[in-house]
C-alpha positions in Angstrom: 0.0 0.0 0.0 1.4 3.4 -1.0 2.0 6.2 1.4 -0.8 8.3 -0.2 -3.2 5.4 0.1 -2.3 4.9 3.8 -2.6 8.6 4.5 -6.0 8.7 2.8 -7.2 5.6 4.7 -6.0 7.2 8.0 -7.7 10.5 7.1 -11.0 8.7 6.4 -10.8 6.8 9.7 -10.1 10.1 11.5 -13.1 11.8 9.8 -15.4 8.9 10.8 -14.1 9.1 14.4 -14.6 12.8 14.5 -18.1 12.5 13.1 -19.0 9.9 15.8 -17.6 12.1 18.5 -19.6 15.0 17.2 -22.8 12.9 17.2 -22.0 11.9 20.8 -21.3 15.5 21.9 -24.6 16.7 20.4 -26.8 13.9 21.7 -28.3 16.0 24.4 -28.7 19.1 22.3 -32.3 19.7 21.3 -33.4 21.4 18.2 -34.8 20.5 14.8 -31.8 21.6 12.8 -29.4 19.7 15.1 -31.6 16.6 14.9 -31.7 16.8 11.1 -28.0 17.2 10.9 -27.4 14.2 13.2 -29.7 12.1 10.9 -27.8 13.2 7.8 -24.4 12.6 9.4 -25.5 9.1 10.6 -26.8 8.3 7.1 -23.5 9.5 5.5 -21.5 7.4 8.0 -23.5 4.4 7.1 -23.1 5.0 3.3 -19.4 5.4 3.8 -19.2 2.2 5.7 -21.1 0.4 2.9 -18.9 1.9 0.2 -15.7 1.0 2.1 -17.0 -2.6 2.4 -17.9 -2.7 -1.3 -14.4 -1.4 -2.2 -12.8 -4.0 0.1 -14.9 -6.8 -1.4 -14.0 -5.7 -5.0 -10.3 -5.5 -4.1 -10.4 -9.0 -2.7 -12.2 -10.3 -5.7 -9.7 -8.7 -8.0 -6.8 -10.2 -6.0 -8.3 -13.6 -6.2 -8.9 -13.3 -9.9 -5.3 -12.2 -10.5 -4.1 -15.1 -8.3 -6.1 -17.6 -10.3 -4.9 -16.1 -13.6 -1.3 -16.4 -12.5 -1.8 -20.0 -11.4 -3.5 -20.9 -14.7 -0.9 -19.2 -16.9 2.4 -18.9 -14.9 4.7 -18.6 -17.9 2.6 -15.8 -19.5 2.6 -14.0 -16.1 6.4 -14.3 -15.9 6.8 -13.0 -19.5 4.5 -10.0 -18.8 6.5 -9.2 -15.6 9.8 -9.4 -17.5 8.4 -7.3 -20.3 7.1 -4.6 -18.0 10.3 -4.6 -16.0 12.4 -4.2 -19.2 10.2 -1.4 -20.4 10.4 0.5 -17.1 14.2 -0.1 -17.0 14.6 1.2 -20.6 12.5 4.3 -19.9 14.4 5.0 -16.6 17.7 4.4 -18.3 16.8 6.8 -21.1 15.6 9.4 -18.7 18.8 9.2 -16.6 21.0 9.3 -19.7 19.3 12.5 -20.9 19.8 14.2 -17.5 23.6 13.6 -17.7 
């Protein structure tokens, strides 16, 4: 997992925790607008939880599909890996050569 992905994940967790804390802090506050805002926030948190679950499930399915494909066609997977590595190496070498 990249640094950006980890940071985004940590930020999302922090936002959810802050939202839950806000809901707990405003539990005793009366008022129509506060009640409506609490309902919207609770619904948004639930949607976020569902979306996160869907994304996690899709990622797991994708990883399983990739694993199956590699097991069914190991030599093709190795060839693709070598090809991508050679292409990246060529491009990096060319870039470094131009900078010198």
